[in-house]
C-alpha positions in Angstrom: 109.5 37.6 128.7 108.2 40.8 126.5 104.4 40.9 128.0 102.1 40.6 125.5 98.8 39.8 126.2 97.1 40.4 123.2 99.5 37.2 121.8 99.8 35.1 124.6 96.8 35.7 126.7 98.8 36.6 130.1 100.7 39.3 131.2 104.5 39.1 132.6 105.7 42.1 135.1 109.6 43.4 135.0 110.1 41.6 138.2 109.1 38.3 137.1 110.8 38.1 133.4 114.6 39.8 135.6 113.8 36.7 138.1 113.7 34.2 135.6 116.3 35.0 133.9 118.1 35.4 136.6 117.3 31.4 137.0 117.8 30.5 133.3 121.5 31.6 134.2 122.6 29.4 136.8 120.5 26.5 134.9 122.5 24.5 132.4 120.5 27.1 129.2 123.0 28.7 127.8 121.3 30.0 124.8 118.3 32.6 124.8 116.7 34.3 121.9 115.0 37.9 122.3 113.9 40.4 120.0 114.6 44.1 119.4 110.3 44.1 118.6 109.3 42.2 121.4 106.9 43.9 123.8 106.4 47.3 124.2 109.2 49.7 123.6 111.9 46.6 123.7 110.6 45.2 126.9 112.1 42.5 126.3 115.6 43.1 125.3 115.6 45.4 128.7 114.0 43.3 130.9 117.7 40.4 129.7 119.5 43.5 130.2 118.4 44.1 133.8 119.1 40.4 134.7 122.2 40.7 132.9 123.3 44.2 135.2 122.4 42.0 137.8 124.5 38.6 137.2 127.5 41.4 135.9 127.2 40.5 132.4 126.3 37.3 130.3 127.4 34.4 131.9 131.2 32.9 130.0 129.5 29.6 128.4 126.7 31.5 126.6 125.0 32.7 124.2 122.5 35.4 123.7 120.7 36.4 120.0 118.8 39.2 119.1 117.4 40.5 116.0 116.9 43.6 114.2 113.5 44.7 113.5 111.0 47.3 111.4 110.6 51.0 112.9 107.4 50.4 115.0 105.8 53.5 113.3 106.9 53.6 109.9 107.8 50.7 109.4 111.1 51.6 107.9 113.4 48.0 107.5 115.7 49.5 105.4 119.4 49.6 106.1 119.7 52.6 108.2 117.0 51.4 109.8 118.5 47.6 110.7 121.7 50.3 111.9 119.3 51.9 114.8 117.5 48.6 115.2 121.5 47.2 116.6 121.9 50.2 118.5 118.9 50.0 120.4 119.4 46.5 121.0 122.8 47.5 122.3 122.1 50.1 124.5 119.6 47.6 125.9 120.7 44.7 126.5 124.1 46.7 127.7 126.7 45.1 125.4 129.1 45.9 123.3 128.9 43.4 120.6 126.2 40.7 119.8 127.2 36.9 119.4 124.3 35.9 116.6 121.8 38.7 115.1 118.9 37.7 112.9 116.8 39.1 110.4 114.0 38.9 112.0 111.0 38.3 109.8 111.8 39.3 106.0 107.7 38.4 105.0 107.3 41.8 106.1 109.1 43.5 103.1 110.4 43.0 99.4 113.6 40.1 98.5 114.4 42.7 96.6 114.4 45.6 98.6 116.1 43.6 101.5 118.4 42.6 98.9 119.4 46.0 97.5 122.8 47.7 98.2 121.2 49.4 100.8 119.0 47.3 101.9 118.6 45.0 105.5 121.4 42.5 104.2 124.5 44.6 103.4 124.1 46.5 106.6 123.7 43.1 108.5 126.4 41.7 106.5 128.6 45.8 107.0 127.4 45.1 110.9 129.1 41.9 110.5 132.7 42.9 109.5 132.4 45.8 111.6 132.5 43.4 114.8 129.1 44.1 115.8 127.6 41.2 115.5 130.2 38.3 115.2 127.1 35.8 113.6 123.8 36.9 110.9 121.1 34.9 111.2 117.5 34.8 109.3 114.8 34.4 111.0 110.2 33.8 110.0 108.0 32.0 108.8 107.2 31.3 104.9 109.5 28.3 104.1 110.5 29.3 100.7 111.0 32.2 101.1 113.7 31.8 104.0 115.0 29.1 101.7 115.8 31.9 99.6 117.6 33.9 101.9 120.0 31.3 102.8 121.1 30.7 99.2 122.2 34.0 98.9 124.7 33.1 101.2 124.8 35.5 103.5 123.7 33.7 106.4 125.2 31.1 109.1 121.6 30.6 110.8 117.9 30.3 110.9 115.5 30.1 112.8 111.9 28.6 111.3 108.8 28.6 113.4 105.9 26.3 114.0 106.6 24.6 111.0 108.3 21.8 112.6 106.3 20.0 115.1 104.0 16.8 116.4 101.8 18.0 114.0 103.5 19.8 110.8 106.6 19.7 109.5 106.3 22.5 106.9 109.5 23.0 107.5 111.8 19.8 105.9 112.2 21.2 102.7 114.7 24.0 105.2 116.4 21.4 107.2 117.3 20.0 104.7 118.5 23.1 102.3 120.5 24.5 105.8 121.3 20.4 106.2 123.3 20.9 103.2 124.5 24.2 103.0 126.7 23.7 106.6 123.7 25.9 108.1 122.1 25.6 111.6 118.4 25.6 112.7 117.3 27.1 115.1 113.3 25.8 115.7 110.7 28.3 117.5 107.4 27.4 118.8 107.8 23.1 119.5 104.0 23.4 121.5 103.1 25.2 118.0 101.8 29.0 120.1 100.2 26.4 122.9 97.9 23.8 122.3 100.1 20.9 122.1 100.8 21.8 125.3 97.5 22.7 126.7 95.2 20.8 124.1 92.7 22.3 121.4 89.8 23.0 123.6 91.3 25.4 126.2 94.2 26.6 122.8 92.4 26.6 119.6 94.7 28.7 117.9 98.2 26.9 115.9 100.9 28.7 115.0 98.9 31.7 115.6 95.2 30.8 113.6 92.8 29.1 114.5 93.1 25.6 113.8 91.0 23.5 111.5 89.1 20.9 113.3 91.1 17.8 111.3 94.6 19.2 113.5 91.8 19.6 116.6 91.2 15.7 116.1 95.0 14.8 116.0 95.9 16.3 118.4 93.4 15.2 121.1 94.9 11.5 119.4 98.1 12.3 120.7 96.9 13.6 123.8 95.2 10.5 124.9 98.2 8.3 123.2 100.4 10.0 125.9 97.9 9.9 128.7 97.7 6.0 128.1 101.9 5.9 128.5 102.4 8.6 131.1 103.7 11.0 129.4 103.0 14.6 129.7 102.3 15.9 125.8 104.6 18.8 126.1 107.5 16.4 127.3 106.3 14.6 123.4 106.2 17.9 121.5 109.8 19.6 123.0 111.6 16.3 122.5 110.0 15.8 118.8 112.4 19.0 118.2 115.1 17.8 120.7 115.7 15.0 119.3 116.1 15.8 115.7 120.3 15.8 114.5 119.2 18.6 112.2 117.9 21.1 114.4 120.7 23.0 116.8 118.5 24.0 119.2 115.2 24.9 120.1 113.8 27.9 122.0 110.5 27.7 124.6 109.1 30.9 125.9 109.5 30.6 130.3 108.1 33.2 131.6 108.7 32.8 135.5 111.6 30.7 137.3 109.5 27.6 138.5 109.1 26.6 134.3 112.8 26.5 133.9 113.1 23.4 136.2 109.8 22.1 134.9 111.3 22.1 130.6 114.0 20.7 131.4 111.9 17.5 133.3 110.1 17.8 130.2 113.1 17.4 128.0 114.9 14.7 130.1 111.3 12.9 130.1 111.7 9.0 129.2 109.7 8.1 125.7 109.3 4.8 124.7 110.2 4.3 120.7 106.6 3.0 120.2 105.2 5.9 121.6 107.0 7.9 118.6 106.0 5.1 116.2 102.2 5.7 117.1 102.7 9.7 117.6 104.7 10.3 114.1 102.2 9.3 111.3 99.4 11.1 113.1 100.9 14.4 111.7 99.3 16.3 109.4 100.7 15.4 105.3 102.0 17.8 103.0 98.8 19.7 101.7 97.9 20.7 105.1 101.2 22.6 105.7 101.9 25.9 106.7 102.7 27.9 104.1 
């Protein structure tokens, strides 16, 4: 939505983004994920805000989540910056409160700094107490660090990305922790950044980094199995996340109106148990998991 061609390899115009959001509002999809730092000058939030204004506000059954991010110039991620990030998001989105607010990529600062009295986590908790955020979450990469934040008891939701897919199960300990604590898990990047949809020859990156040849071969084998059964590889990749009962919701990037119906079709595509039985053993062993 934010048009980040350096990361994803293509641009998205503001008009197309707004049109896509309006299509989402007309669909059964009712959970929208964005962030203060997505795109130049908050482009993602600005575009979603424009769509909200065109629709007359957030549909009554919809949930919109955003994330606090560091200052894009100084890198400051203090409690003061958290408050400024929320103010920016509310302005861009045209809202007076946020339903779900995440601490985004906490690996960018030390855990001790984030947990300090004037740190990011204390500011987030205060924002919830003040009614500016209904619920708090933490969203990041390193599984061990996310588990540490869940241990603080401050968060009700957690986003993991690229770490619970057909080929990588790094988030397994996080899912177990979250289930035990009653924390909702939201799984991002079920396609691994595109490799599980386009194949490793068209998209050699997994999780925003070059994939190993062993990983590429695993994906090629998975694609062959799917092709033999007439199943789009994207359907298997998406449903591997949506069929997991410990995952509350799955984040999929949609950047064109037609992709909304296509994604829902992939979500419903029938996949026999025998296919899952063939795909499951192909996942990377623990020693190859993302960290």
